[in-house]
mmCIF file of the N, C-alpha and C atoms, coordinates in Angstrom:
data_MODEL
# 
_entry.id   MODEL 
# 
loop_
_atom_site.group_PDB 
_atom_site.id 
_atom_site.type_symbol 
_atom_site.label_atom_id 
_atom_site.label_alt_id 
_atom_site.label_comp_id 
_atom_site.label_asym_id 
_atom_site.label_entity_id 
_atom_site.label_seq_id 
_atom_site.pdbx_PDB_ins_code 
_atom_site.Cartn_x 
_atom_site.Cartn_y 
_atom_site.Cartn_z 
_atom_site.occupancy 
_atom_site.B_iso_or_equiv 
_atom_site.pdbx_formal_charge 
_atom_site.auth_seq_id 
_atom_site.auth_comp_id 
_atom_site.auth_asym_id 
_atom_site.auth_atom_id 
_atom_site.pdbx_PDB_model_num 
ATOM 1   N N  . MET A 1 1  ? 147.643 25.688 133.845 1.00 0.00 ? 1  MET A N  1 
ATOM 2   C CA . MET A 1 1  ? 148.328 26.016 135.085 1.00 0.00 ? 1  MET A CA 1 
ATOM 3   C C  . MET A 1 1  ? 149.673 26.643 134.749 1.00 0.00 ? 1  MET A C  1 
ATOM 4   N N  . ASN A 1 2  ? 150.004 27.679 135.473 1.00 0.00 ? 2  ASN A N  1 
ATOM 5   C CA . ASN A 1 2  ? 151.284 28.341 135.318 1.00 0.00 ? 2  ASN A CA 1 
ATOM 6   C C  . ASN A 1 2  ? 152.369 27.423 135.892 1.00 0.00 ? 2  ASN A C  1 
ATOM 7   N N  . LEU A 1 3  ? 153.338 27.054 135.079 1.00 0.00 ? 3  LEU A N  1 
ATOM 8   C CA . LEU A 1 3  ? 154.358 26.109 135.530 1.00 0.00 ? 3  LEU A CA 1 
ATOM 9   C C  . LEU A 1 3  ? 155.187 26.646 136.688 1.00 0.00 ? 3  LEU A C  1 
ATOM 10  N N  . ALA A 1 4  ? 155.288 27.955 136.818 1.00 0.00 ? 4  ALA A N  1 
ATOM 11  C CA . ALA A 1 4  ? 156.031 28.526 137.939 1.00 0.00 ? 4  ALA A CA 1 
ATOM 12  C C  . ALA A 1 4  ? 155.336 28.216 139.265 1.00 0.00 ? 4  ALA A C  1 
ATOM 13  N N  . GLN A 1 5  ? 154.046 27.934 139.221 1.00 0.00 ? 5  GLN A N  1 
ATOM 14  C CA . GLN A 1 5  ? 153.278 27.608 140.421 1.00 0.00 ? 5  GLN A CA 1 
ATOM 15  C C  . GLN A 1 5  ? 153.176 26.104 140.675 1.00 0.00 ? 5  GLN A C  1 
ATOM 16  N N  . LEU A 1 6  ? 153.780 25.298 139.815 1.00 0.00 ? 6  LEU A N  1 
ATOM 17  C CA . LEU A 1 6  ? 153.690 23.847 139.928 1.00 0.00 ? 6  LEU A CA 1 
ATOM 18  C C  . LEU A 1 6  ? 154.467 23.337 141.135 1.00 0.00 ? 6  LEU A C  1 
ATOM 19  N N  . ALA A 1 7  ? 153.803 22.534 141.971 1.00 0.00 ? 7  ALA A N  1 
ATOM 20  C CA . ALA A 1 7  ? 154.447 21.959 143.153 1.00 0.00 ? 7  ALA A CA 1 
ATOM 21  C C  . ALA A 1 7  ? 154.804 20.495 142.945 1.00 0.00 ? 7  ALA A C  1 
ATOM 22  N N  . ARG A 1 8  ? 153.895 19.744 142.298 1.00 0.00 ? 8  ARG A N  1 
ATOM 23  C CA . ARG A 1 8  ? 154.113 18.298 142.089 1.00 0.00 ? 8  ARG A CA 1 
ATOM 24  C C  . ARG A 1 8  ? 153.446 17.848 140.797 1.00 0.00 ? 8  ARG A C  1 
ATOM 25  N N  . VAL A 1 9  ? 154.030 16.786 140.220 1.00 0.00 ? 9  VAL A N  1 
ATOM 26  C CA . VAL A 1 9  ? 153.453 16.135 139.041 1.00 0.00 ? 9  VAL A CA 1 
ATOM 27  C C  . VAL A 1 9  ? 153.442 14.635 139.311 1.00 0.00 ? 9  VAL A C  1 
ATOM 28  N N  . TYR A 1 10 ? 152.273 14.026 139.135 1.00 0.00 ? 10 TYR A N  1 
ATOM 29  C CA . TYR A 1 10 ? 152.138 12.590 139.359 1.00 0.00 ? 10 TYR A CA 1 
ATOM 30  C C  . TYR A 1 10 ? 151.678 11.891 138.080 1.00 0.00 ? 10 TYR A C  1 
ATOM 31  N N  . PRO A 1 11 ? 152.498 11.024 137.493 1.00 0.00 ? 11 PRO A N  1 
ATOM 32  C CA . PRO A 1 11 ? 151.998 10.183 136.403 1.00 0.00 ? 11 PRO A CA 1 
ATOM 33  C C  . PRO A 1 11 ? 151.117 9.091  137.004 1.00 0.00 ? 11 PRO A C  1 
ATOM 34  N N  . SER A 1 12 ? 150.013 8.782  136.342 1.00 0.00 ? 12 SER A N  1 
ATOM 35  C CA . SER A 1 12 ? 149.080 7.800  136.894 1.00 0.00 ? 12 SER A CA 1 
ATOM 36  C C  . SER A 1 12 ? 148.336 7.069  135.781 1.00 0.00 ? 12 SER A C  1 
ATOM 37  N N  . VAL A 1 13 ? 147.572 6.068  136.191 1.00 0.00 ? 13 VAL A N  1 
ATOM 38  C CA . VAL A 1 13 ? 146.784 5.249  135.272 1.00 0.00 ? 13 VAL A CA 1 
ATOM 39  C C  . VAL A 1 13 ? 145.307 5.447  135.612 1.00 0.00 ? 13 VAL A C  1 
ATOM 40  N N  . PHE A 1 14 ? 144.484 5.618  134.596 1.00 0.00 ? 14 PHE A N  1 
ATOM 41  C CA . PHE A 1 14 ? 143.049 5.801  134.761 1.00 0.00 ? 14 PHE A CA 1 
ATOM 42  C C  . PHE A 1 14 ? 142.381 4.476  134.403 1.00 0.00 ? 14 PHE A C  1 
ATOM 43  N N  . VAL A 1 15 ? 141.631 3.889  135.344 1.00 0.00 ? 15 VAL A N  1 
ATOM 44  C CA . VAL A 1 15 ? 141.079 2.548  135.166 1.00 0.00 ? 15 VAL A CA 1 
ATOM 45  C C  . VAL A 1 15 ? 139.609 2.493  135.589 1.00 0.00 ? 15 VAL A C  1 
ATOM 46  N N  . LYS A 1 16 ? 138.972 1.374  135.219 1.00 0.00 ? 16 LYS A N  1 
ATOM 47  C CA . LYS A 1 16 ? 137.615 1.065  135.674 1.00 0.00 ? 16 LYS A CA 1 
ATOM 48  C C  . LYS A 1 16 ? 137.664 -0.302 136.316 1.00 0.00 ? 16 LYS A C  1 
ATOM 49  N N  . ASP A 1 17 ? 137.069 -0.424 137.531 1.00 0.00 ? 17 ASP A N  1 
ATOM 50  C CA . ASP A 1 17 ? 137.081 -1.713 138.214 1.00 0.00 ? 17 ASP A CA 1 
ATOM 51  C C  . ASP A 1 17 ? 135.871 -2.555 137.813 1.00 0.00 ? 17 ASP A C  1 
ATOM 52  N N  . ALA A 1 18 ? 135.766 -3.736 138.380 1.00 0.00 ? 18 ALA A N  1 
ATOM 53  C CA . ALA A 1 18 ? 134.702 -4.682 138.029 1.00 0.00 ? 18 ALA A CA 1 
ATOM 54  C C  . ALA A 1 18 ? 133.311 -4.142 138.337 1.00 0.00 ? 18 ALA A C  1 
ATOM 55  N N  . ASP A 1 19 ? 133.221 -3.191 139.266 1.00 0.00 ? 19 ASP A N  1 
ATOM 56  C CA . ASP A 1 19 ? 131.938 -2.581 139.618 1.00 0.00 ? 19 ASP A CA 1 
ATOM 57  C C  . ASP A 1 19 ? 131.611 -1.368 138.756 1.00 0.00 ? 19 ASP A C  1 
ATOM 58  N N  . GLY A 1 20 ? 132.494 -1.049 137.813 1.00 0.00 ? 20 GLY A N  1 
ATOM 59  C CA . GLY A 1 20 ? 132.270 0.087  136.937 1.00 0.00 ? 20 GLY A CA 1 
ATOM 60  C C  . GLY A 1 20 ? 132.753 1.418  137.482 1.00 0.00 ? 20 GLY A C  1 
ATOM 61  N N  . VAL A 1 21 ? 133.442 1.388  138.611 1.00 0.00 ? 21 VAL A N  1 
ATOM 62  C CA . VAL A 1 21 ? 133.952 2.606  139.222 1.00 0.00 ? 21 VAL A CA 1 
ATOM 63  C C  . VAL A 1 21 ? 135.248 3.019  138.522 1.00 0.00 ? 21 VAL A C  1 
ATOM 64  N N  . GLU A 1 22 ? 135.291 4.266  138.059 1.00 0.00 ? 22 GLU A N  1 
ATOM 65  C CA . GLU A 1 22 ? 136.485 4.800  137.414 1.00 0.00 ? 22 GLU A CA 1 
ATOM 66  C C  . GLU A 1 22 ? 137.330 5.526  138.447 1.00 0.00 ? 22 GLU A C  1 
ATOM 67  N N  . THR A 1 23 ? 138.643 5.273  138.407 1.00 0.00 ? 23 THR A N  1 
ATOM 68  C CA . THR A 1 23 ? 139.544 5.889  139.379 1.00 0.00 ? 23 THR A CA 1 
ATOM 69  C C  . THR A 1 23 ? 140.940 6.016  138.799 1.00 0.00 ? 23 THR A C  1 
ATOM 70  N N  . THR A 1 24 ? 141.737 6.812  139.452 1.00 0.00 ? 24 THR A N  1 
ATOM 71  C CA . THR A 1 24 ? 143.133 7.003  139.073 1.00 0.00 ? 24 THR A CA 1 
ATOM 72  C C  . THR A 1 24 ? 144.000 6.281  140.095 1.00 0.00 ? 24 THR A C  1 
ATOM 73  N N  . ILE A 1 25 ? 144.970 5.506  139.594 1.00 0.00 ? 25 ILE A N  1 
ATOM 74  C CA . ILE A 1 25 ? 145.850 4.726  140.462 1.00 0.00 ? 25 ILE A CA 1 
ATOM 75  C C  . ILE A 1 25 ? 147.305 4.960  140.060 1.00 0.00 ? 25 ILE A C  1 
ATOM 76  N N  . SER A 1 26 ? 148.213 4.517  140.892 1.00 0.00 ? 26 SER A N  1 
ATOM 77  C CA . SER A 1 26 ? 149.635 4.667  140.599 1.00 0.00 ? 26 SER A CA 1 
ATOM 78  C C  . SER A 1 26 ? 150.072 3.678  139.514 1.00 0.00 ? 26 SER A C  1 
ATOM 79  N N  . LEU A 1 27 ? 151.146 4.022  138.844 1.00 0.00 ? 27 LEU A N  1 
ATOM 80  C CA . LEU A 1 27 ? 151.717 3.125  137.828 1.00 0.00 ? 27 LEU A CA 1 
ATOM 81  C C  . LEU A 1 27 ? 152.148 1.811  138.459 1.00 0.00 ? 27 LEU A C  1 
ATOM 82  N N  . GLU A 1 28 ? 152.701 1.883  139.667 1.00 0.00 ? 28 GLU A N  1 
ATOM 83  C CA . GLU A 1 28 ? 153.162 0.675  140.355 1.00 0.00 ? 28 GLU A CA 1 
ATOM 84  C C  . GLU A 1 28 ? 152.007 -0.264 140.671 1.00 0.00 ? 28 GLU A C  1 
ATOM 85  N N  . TRP A 1 29 ? 150.896 0.299  141.167 1.00 0.00 ? 29 TRP A N  1 
ATOM 86  C CA . TRP A 1 29 ? 149.737 -0.533 141.479 1.00 0.00 ? 29 TRP A CA 1 
ATOM 87  C C  . TRP A 1 29 ? 149.221 -1.196 140.206 1.00 0.00 ? 29 TRP A C  1 
ATOM 88  N N  . TYR A 1 30 ? 149.152 -0.445 139.146 1.00 0.00 ? 30 TYR A N  1 
ATOM 89  C CA . TYR A 1 30 ? 148.660 -0.999 137.887 1.00 0.00 ? 30 TYR A CA 1 
ATOM 90  C C  . TYR A 1 30 ? 149.564 -2.122 137.389 1.00 0.00 ? 30 TYR A C  1 
ATOM 91  N N  . ASP A 1 31 ? 150.868 -1.936 137.476 1.00 0.00 ? 31 ASP A N  1 
ATOM 92  C CA . ASP A 1 31 ? 151.800 -2.983 137.039 1.00 0.00 ? 31 ASP A CA 1 
ATOM 93  C C  . ASP A 1 31 ? 151.560 -4.291 137.783 1.00 0.00 ? 31 ASP A C  1 
ATOM 94  N N  . GLN A 1 32 ? 151.198 -4.215 139.046 1.00 0.00 ? 32 GLN A N  1 
ATOM 95  C CA . GLN A 1 32 ? 150.993 -5.413 139.860 1.00 0.00 ? 32 GLN A CA 1 
ATOM 96  C C  . GLN A 1 32 ? 149.581 -5.983 139.762 1.00 0.00 ? 32 GLN A C  1 
ATOM 97  N N  . ASN A 1 33 ? 148.598 -5.172 139.359 1.00 0.00 ? 33 ASN A N  1 
ATOM 98  C CA . ASN A 1 33 ? 147.193 -5.581 139.406 1.00 0.00 ? 33 ASN A CA 1 
ATOM 99  C C  . ASN A 1 33 ? 146.432 -5.328 138.119 1.00 0.00 ? 33 ASN A C  1 
ATOM 100 N N  . SER A 1 34 ? 147.113 -5.232 137.006 1.00 0.00 ? 34 SER A N  1 
ATOM 101 C CA . SER A 1 34 ? 146.461 -4.833 135.753 1.00 0.00 ? 34 SER A CA 1 
ATOM 102 C C  . SER A 1 34 ? 145.350 -5.785 135.309 1.00 0.00 ? 34 SER A C  1 
ATOM 103 N N  . LYS A 1 35 ? 145.398 -7.022 135.725 1.00 0.00 ? 35 LYS A N  1 
ATOM 104 C CA . LYS A 1 35 ? 144.373 -7.993 135.327 1.00 0.00 ? 35 LYS A CA 1 
ATOM 105 C C  . LYS A 1 35 ? 143.049 -7.782 136.056 1.00 0.00 ? 35 LYS A C  1 
ATOM 106 N N  . GLU A 1 36 ? 143.081 -6.997 137.125 1.00 0.00 ? 36 GLU A N  1 
ATOM 107 C CA . GLU A 1 36 ? 141.884 -6.776 137.937 1.00 0.00 ? 36 GLU A CA 1 
ATOM 108 C C  . GLU A 1 36 ? 141.053 -5.574 137.498 1.00 0.00 ? 36 GLU A C  1 
ATOM 109 N N  . VAL A 1 37 ? 141.587 -4.760 136.573 1.00 0.00 ? 37 VAL A N  1 
ATOM 110 C CA . VAL A 1 37 ? 140.902 -3.531 136.159 1.00 0.00 ? 37 VAL A CA 1 
ATOM 111 C C  . VAL A 1 37 ? 140.976 -3.371 134.641 1.00 0.00 ? 37 VAL A C  1 
ATOM 112 N N  . GLU A 1 38 ? 140.104 -2.504 134.123 1.00 0.00 ? 38 GLU A N  1 
ATOM 113 C CA . GLU A 1 38 ? 140.109 -2.169 132.692 1.00 0.00 ? 38 GLU A CA 1 
ATOM 114 C C  . GLU A 1 38 ? 140.857 -0.857 132.507 1.00 0.00 ? 38 GLU A C  1 
ATOM 115 N N  . LEU A 1 39 ? 141.845 -0.847 131.634 1.00 0.00 ? 39 LEU A N  1 
ATOM 116 C CA . LEU A 1 39 ? 142.624 0.349  131.354 1.00 0.00 ? 39 LEU A CA 1 
ATOM 117 C C  . LEU A 1 39 ? 141.800 1.320  130.519 1.00 0.00 ? 39 LEU A C  1 
ATOM 118 N N  . LEU A 1 40 ? 141.683 2.564  130.996 1.00 0.00 ? 40 LEU A N  1 
ATOM 119 C CA . LEU A 1 40 ? 140.969 3.605  130.248 1.00 0.00 ? 40 LEU A CA 1 
ATOM 120 C C  . LEU A 1 40 ? 141.937 4.610  129.640 1.00 0.00 ? 40 LEU A C  1 
ATOM 121 N N  . GLY A 1 41 ? 143.107 4.765  130.248 1.00 0.00 ? 41 GLY A N  1 
ATOM 122 C CA . GLY A 1 41 ? 144.099 5.710  129.752 1.00 0.00 ? 41 GLY A CA 1 
ATOM 123 C C  . GLY A 1 41 ? 145.080 6.076  130.848 1.00 0.00 ? 41 GLY A C  1 
ATOM 124 N N  . PHE A 1 42 ? 145.741 7.191  130.643 1.00 0.00 ? 42 PHE A N  1 
ATOM 125 C CA . PHE A 1 42 ? 146.776 7.646  131.567 1.00 0.00 ? 42 PHE A CA 1 
ATOM 126 C C  . PHE A 1 42 ? 146.550 9.117  131.882 1.00 0.00 ? 42 PHE A C  1 
ATOM 127 N N  . LYS A 1 43 ? 146.985 9.538  133.059 1.00 0.00 ? 43 LYS A N  1 
ATOM 128 C CA . LYS A 1 43 ? 146.817 10.921 133.469 1.00 0.00 ? 43 LYS A CA 1 
ATOM 129 C C  . LYS A 1 43 ? 148.088 11.454 134.119 1.00 0.00 ? 43 LYS A C  1 
ATOM 130 N N  . LEU A 1 44 ? 148.359 12.723 133.845 1.00 0.00 ? 44 LEU A N  1 
ATOM 131 C CA . LEU A 1 44 ? 149.319 13.472 134.631 1.00 0.00 ? 44 LEU A CA 1 
ATOM 132 C C  . LEU A 1 44 ? 148.496 14.334 135.567 1.00 0.00 ? 44 LEU A C  1 
ATOM 133 N N  . ILE A 1 45 ? 148.764 14.226 136.841 1.00 0.00 ? 45 ILE A N  1 
ATOM 134 C CA . ILE A 1 45 ? 148.069 15.032 137.833 1.00 0.00 ? 45 ILE A CA 1 
ATOM 135 C C  . ILE A 1 45 ? 149.039 16.129 138.270 1.00 0.00 ? 45 ILE A C  1 
ATOM 136 N N  . LEU A 1 46 ? 148.637 17.370 138.052 1.00 0.00 ? 46 LEU A N  1 
ATOM 137 C CA . LEU A 1 46 ? 149.457 18.527 138.368 1.00 0.00 ? 46 LEU A CA 1 
ATOM 138 C C  . LEU A 1 46 ? 148.873 19.218 139.599 1.00 0.00 ? 46 LEU A C  1 
ATOM 139 N N  . LEU A 1 47 ? 149.703 19.436 140.610 1.00 0.00 ? 47 LEU A N  1 
ATOM 140 C CA . LEU A 1 47 ? 149.280 20.130 141.814 1.00 0.00 ? 47 LEU A CA 1 
ATOM 141 C C  . LEU A 1 47 ? 150.069 21.434 141.937 1.00 0.00 ? 47 LEU A C  1 
ATOM 142 N N  . SER A 1 48 ? 149.349 22.529 142.152 1.00 0.00 ? 48 SER A N  1 
ATOM 143 C CA . SER A 1 48 ? 150.007 23.828 142.283 1.00 0.00 ? 48 SER A CA 1 
ATOM 144 C C  . SER A 1 48 ? 150.407 24.075 143.733 1.00 0.00 ? 48 SER A C  1 
ATOM 145 N N  . LYS A 1 49 ? 151.214 25.084 143.927 1.00 0.00 ? 49 LYS A N  1 
ATOM 146 C CA . LYS A 1 49 ? 151.635 25.473 145.271 1.00 0.00 ? 49 LYS A CA 1 
ATOM 147 C C  . LYS A 1 49 ? 150.447 25.957 146.099 1.00 0.00 ? 49 LYS A C  1 
ATOM 148 N N  . LYS A 1 50 ? 149.375 26.387 145.432 1.00 0.00 ? 50 LYS A N  1 
ATOM 149 C CA . LYS A 1 50 ? 148.164 26.854 146.111 1.00 0.00 ? 50 LYS A CA 1 
ATOM 150 C C  . LYS A 1 50 ? 147.174 25.719 146.367 1.00 0.00 ? 50 LYS A C  1 
ATOM 151 N N  . GLY A 1 51 ? 147.546 24.484 145.979 1.00 0.00 ? 51 GLY A N  1 
ATOM 152 C CA . GLY A 1 51 ? 146.678 23.337 146.201 1.00 0.00 ? 51 GLY A CA 1 
ATOM 153 C C  . GLY A 1 51 ? 145.695 23.062 145.072 1.00 0.00 ? 51 GLY A C  1 
ATOM 154 N N  . GLU A 1 52 ? 145.796 23.817 143.980 1.00 0.00 ? 52 GLU A N  1 
ATOM 155 C CA . GLU A 1 52 ? 144.932 23.572 142.833 1.00 0.00 ? 52 GLU A CA 1 
ATOM 156 C C  . GLU A 1 52 ? 145.386 22.319 142.107 1.00 0.00 ? 52 GLU A C  1 
ATOM 157 N N  . LYS A 1 53 ? 144.431 21.625 141.515 1.00 0.00 ? 53 LYS A N  1 
ATOM 158 C CA . LYS A 1 53 ? 144.716 20.356 140.842 1.00 0.00 ? 53 LYS A CA 1 
ATOM 159 C C  . LYS A 1 53 ? 144.229 20.424 139.394 1.00 0.00 ? 53 LYS A C  1 
ATOM 160 N N  . GLU A 1 54 ? 145.071 19.927 138.493 1.00 0.00 ? 54 GLU A N  1 
ATOM 161 C CA . GLU A 1 54 ? 144.711 19.818 137.084 1.00 0.00 ? 54 GLU A CA 1 
ATOM 162 C C  . GLU A 1 54 ? 145.103 18.425 136.615 1.00 0.00 ? 54 GLU A C  1 
ATOM 163 N N  . GLU A 1 55 ? 144.259 17.817 135.786 1.00 0.00 ? 55 GLU A N  1 
ATOM 164 C CA . GLU A 1 55 ? 144.553 16.484 135.258 1.00 0.00 ? 55 GLU A CA 1 
ATOM 165 C C  . GLU A 1 55 ? 144.598 16.543 133.740 1.00 0.00 ? 55 GLU A C  1 
ATOM 166 N N  . LEU A 1 56 ? 145.644 15.951 133.167 1.00 0.00 ? 56 LEU A N  1 
ATOM 167 C CA . LEU A 1 56 ? 145.787 15.855 131.717 1.00 0.00 ? 56 LEU A CA 1 
ATOM 168 C C  . LEU A 1 56 ? 145.627 14.394 131.325 1.00 0.00 ? 56 LEU A C  1 
ATOM 169 N N  . PHE A 1 57 ? 144.707 14.100 130.404 1.00 0.00 ? 57 PHE A N  1 
ATOM 170 C CA . PHE A 1 57 ? 144.414 12.720 130.004 1.00 0.00 ? 57 PHE A CA 1 
ATOM 171 C C  . PHE A 1 57 ? 145.166 12.360 128.722 1.00 0.00 ? 57 PHE A C  1 
ATOM 172 N N  . PHE A 1 58 ? 145.639 11.111 128.655 1.00 0.00 ? 58 PHE A N  1 
ATOM 173 C CA . PHE A 1 58 ? 146.354 10.599 127.487 1.00 0.00 ? 58 PHE A CA 1 
ATOM 174 C C  . PHE A 1 58 ? 145.879 9.187  127.179 1.00 0.00 ? 58 PHE A C  1 
ATOM 175 N N  . LYS A 1 59 ? 145.844 8.853  125.910 1.00 0.00 ? 59 LYS A N  1 
ATOM 176 C CA . LYS A 1 59 ? 145.427 7.501  125.501 1.00 0.00 ? 59 LYS A CA 1 
ATOM 177 C C  . LYS A 1 59 ? 146.516 6.476  125.753 1.00 0.00 ? 59 LYS A C  1 
ATOM 178 N N  . THR A 1 60 ? 147.780 6.899  125.645 1.00 0.00 ? 60 THR A N  1 
ATOM 179 C CA . THR A 1 60 ? 148.881 5.951  125.827 1.00 0.00 ? 60 THR A CA 1 
ATOM 180 C C  . THR A 1 60 ? 149.875 6.450  126.872 1.00 0.00 ? 60 THR A C  1 
ATOM 181 N N  . GLN A 1 61 ? 150.593 5.515  127.441 1.00 0.00 ? 61 GLN A N  1 
ATOM 182 C CA . GLN A 1 61 ? 151.626 5.856  128.412 1.00 0.00 ? 61 GLN A CA 1 
ATOM 183 C C  . GLN A 1 61 ? 152.733 6.658  127.731 1.00 0.00 ? 61 GLN A C  1 
ATOM 184 N N  . GLU A 1 62 ? 153.032 6.326  126.503 1.00 0.00 ? 62 GLU A N  1 
ATOM 185 C CA . GLU A 1 62 ? 154.071 7.033  125.760 1.00 0.00 ? 62 GLU A CA 1 
ATOM 186 C C  . GLU A 1 62 ? 153.723 8.515  125.612 1.00 0.00 ? 62 GLU A C  1 
ATOM 187 N N  . GLU A 1 63 ? 152.468 8.821  125.269 1.00 0.00 ? 63 GLU A N  1 
ATOM 188 C CA . GLU A 1 63 ? 152.033 10.211 125.138 1.00 0.00 ? 63 GLU A CA 1 
ATOM 189 C C  . GLU A 1 63 ? 152.171 10.947 126.469 1.00 0.00 ? 63 GLU A C  1 
ATOM 190 N N  . MET A 1 64 ? 151.801 10.265 127.545 1.00 0.00 ? 64 MET A N  1 
ATOM 191 C CA . MET A 1 64 ? 151.890 10.881 128.866 1.00 0.00 ? 64 MET A CA 1 
ATOM 192 C C  . MET A 1 64 ? 153.342 11.222 129.214 1.00 0.00 ? 64 MET A C  1 
ATOM 193 N N  . PHE A 1 65 ? 154.250 10.288 128.964 1.00 0.00 ? 65 PHE A N  1 
ATOM 194 C CA . PHE A 1 65 ? 155.647 10.537 129.301 1.00 0.00 ? 65 PHE A CA 1 
ATOM 195 C C  . PHE A 1 65 ? 156.278 11.591 128.398 1.00 0.00 ? 65 PHE A C  1 
ATOM 196 N N  . GLU A 1 66 ? 155.824 11.682 127.145 1.00 0.00 ? 66 GLU A N  1 
ATOM 197 C CA . GLU A 1 66 ? 156.313 12.747 126.264 1.00 0.00 ? 66 GLU A CA 1 
ATOM 198 C C  . GLU A 1 66 ? 155.919 14.110 126.829 1.00 0.00 ? 66 GLU A C  1 
ATOM 199 N N  . LYS A 1 67 ? 154.675 14.234 127.291 1.00 0.00 ? 67 LYS A N  1 
ATOM 200 C CA . LYS A 1 67 ? 154.218 15.494 127.882 1.00 0.00 ? 67 LYS A CA 1 
ATOM 201 C C  . LYS A 1 67 ? 154.970 15.779 129.175 1.00 0.00 ? 67 LYS A C  1 
ATOM 202 N N  . LEU A 1 68 ? 155.221 14.755 129.976 1.00 0.00 ? 68 LEU A N  1 
ATOM 203 C CA . LEU A 1 68 ? 155.978 14.929 131.213 1.00 0.00 ? 68 LEU A CA 1 
ATOM 204 C C  . LEU A 1 68 ? 157.376 15.462 130.912 1.00 0.00 ? 68 LEU A C  1 
ATOM 205 N N  . GLU A 1 69 ? 158.008 14.949 129.880 1.00 0.00 ? 69 GLU A N  1 
ATOM 206 C CA . GLU A 1 69 ? 159.323 15.440 129.477 1.00 0.00 ? 69 GLU A CA 1 
ATOM 207 C C  . GLU A 1 69 ? 159.253 16.907 129.073 1.00 0.00 ? 69 GLU A C  1 
ATOM 208 N N  . ASP A 1 70 ? 158.187 17.289 128.358 1.00 0.00 ? 70 ASP A N  1 
ATOM 209 C CA . ASP A 1 70 ? 157.996 18.694 127.965 1.00 0.00 ? 70 ASP A CA 1 
ATOM 210 C C  . ASP A 1 70 ? 157.864 19.588 129.199 1.00 0.00 ? 70 ASP A C  1 
ATOM 211 N N  . ILE A 1 71 ? 157.091 19.128 130.172 1.00 0.00 ? 71 ILE A N  1 
ATOM 212 C CA . ILE A 1 71 ? 156.890 19.908 131.400 1.00 0.00 ? 71 ILE A CA 1 
ATOM 213 C C  . ILE A 1 71 ? 158.195 20.048 132.154 1.00 0.00 ? 71 ILE A C  1 
ATOM 214 N N  . LEU A 1 72 ? 158.961 18.971 132.265 1.00 0.00 ? 72 LEU A N  1 
ATOM 215 C CA . LEU A 1 72 ? 160.235 19.022 132.979 1.00 0.00 ? 72 LEU A CA 1 
ATOM 216 C C  . LEU A 1 72 ? 161.232 19.950 132.266 1.00 0.00 ? 72 LEU A C  1 
ATOM 217 N N  . ALA A 1 73 ? 161.239 19.927 130.930 1.00 0.00 ? 73 ALA A N  1 
ATOM 218 C CA . ALA A 1 73 ? 162.116 20.820 130.177 1.00 0.00 ? 73 ALA A CA 1 
ATOM 219 C C  . ALA A 1 73 ? 161.711 22.284 130.395 1.00 0.00 ? 73 ALA A C  1 
ATOM 220 N N  . ALA A 1 74 ? 160.400 22.541 130.414 1.00 0.00 ? 74 ALA A N  1 
ATOM 221 C CA . ALA A 1 74 ? 159.921 23.904 130.649 1.00 0.00 ? 74 ALA A CA 1 
ATOM 222 C C  . ALA A 1 74 ? 160.301 24.381 132.052 1.00 0.00 ? 74 ALA A C  1 
ATOM 223 N N  . LEU A 1 75 ? 160.225 23.485 133.031 1.00 0.00 ? 75 LEU A N  1 
ATOM 224 C CA . LEU A 1 75 ? 160.619 23.847 134.396 1.00 0.00 ? 75 LEU A CA 1 
ATOM 225 C C  . LEU A 1 75 ? 162.118 24.161 134.482 1.00 0.00 ? 75 LEU A C  1 
ATOM 226 N N  . GLU A 1 76 ? 162.903 23.396 133.753 1.00 0.00 ? 76 GLU A N  1 
ATOM 227 C CA . GLU A 1 76 ? 164.350 23.652 133.733 1.00 0.00 ? 76 GLU A CA 1 
ATOM 228 C C  . GLU A 1 76 ? 164.636 25.037 133.142 1.00 0.00 ? 76 GLU A C  1 
ATOM 229 N N  . ASN A 1 77 ? 163.886 25.400 132.104 1.00 0.00 ? 77 ASN A N  1 
ATOM 230 C CA . ASN A 1 77 ? 164.075 26.723 131.483 1.00 0.00 ? 77 ASN A CA 1 
ATOM 231 C C  . ASN A 1 77 ? 163.680 27.850 132.426 1.00 0.00 ? 77 ASN A C  1 
ATOM 232 N N  . LEU A 1 78 ? 162.743 27.615 133.336 1.00 0.00 ? 78 LEU A N  1 
ATOM 233 C CA . LEU A 1 78 ? 162.367 28.637 134.303 1.00 0.00 ? 78 LEU A CA 1 
ATOM 234 C C  . LEU A 1 78 ? 163.496 28.923 135.278 1.00 0.00 ? 78 LEU A C  1 
ATOM 235 N N  . LYS A 1 79 ? 164.344 27.939 135.518 1.00 0.00 ? 79 LYS A N  1 
ATOM 236 C CA . LYS A 1 79 ? 165.455 28.102 136.456 1.00 0.00 ? 79 LYS A CA 1 
ATOM 237 C C  . LYS A 1 79 ? 166.571 28.955 135.881 1.00 0.00 ? 79 LYS A C  1 
ATOM 238 N N  . LYS A 1 80 ? 166.622 29.062 134.552 1.00 0.00 ? 80 LYS A N  1 
ATOM 239 C CA . LYS A 1 80 ? 167.729 29.775 133.894 1.00 0.00 ? 80 LYS A CA 1 
ATOM 240 C C  . LYS A 1 80 ? 167.530 31.268 133.935 1.00 0.00 ? 80 LYS A C  1 
# 
C-alpha cells in the first residue's frame, strides 16, 4: 500500500477461540481476556483513503510495534 494513501493503522491481536474460530481483536480486549483465547500472533491493519485494507502479520508484539514505528517515521518524512 502506498503510504501517502494511508488513512488509518490499527495494531491488533490475532487469536483463536475455544470453537476454533480465528479472529482479530483489539490489544485492550486481549489484555483483559487473554485466558479465553489462544494467541496466534499480531497484526497491523492498514486502511487506505479508498477503503482498501491490508493486514501485516507478526509473530511477536515487539515486531509489530517496530514495523508501526517504521510506518510512522515514513509518514513523517512524507510531510517534509
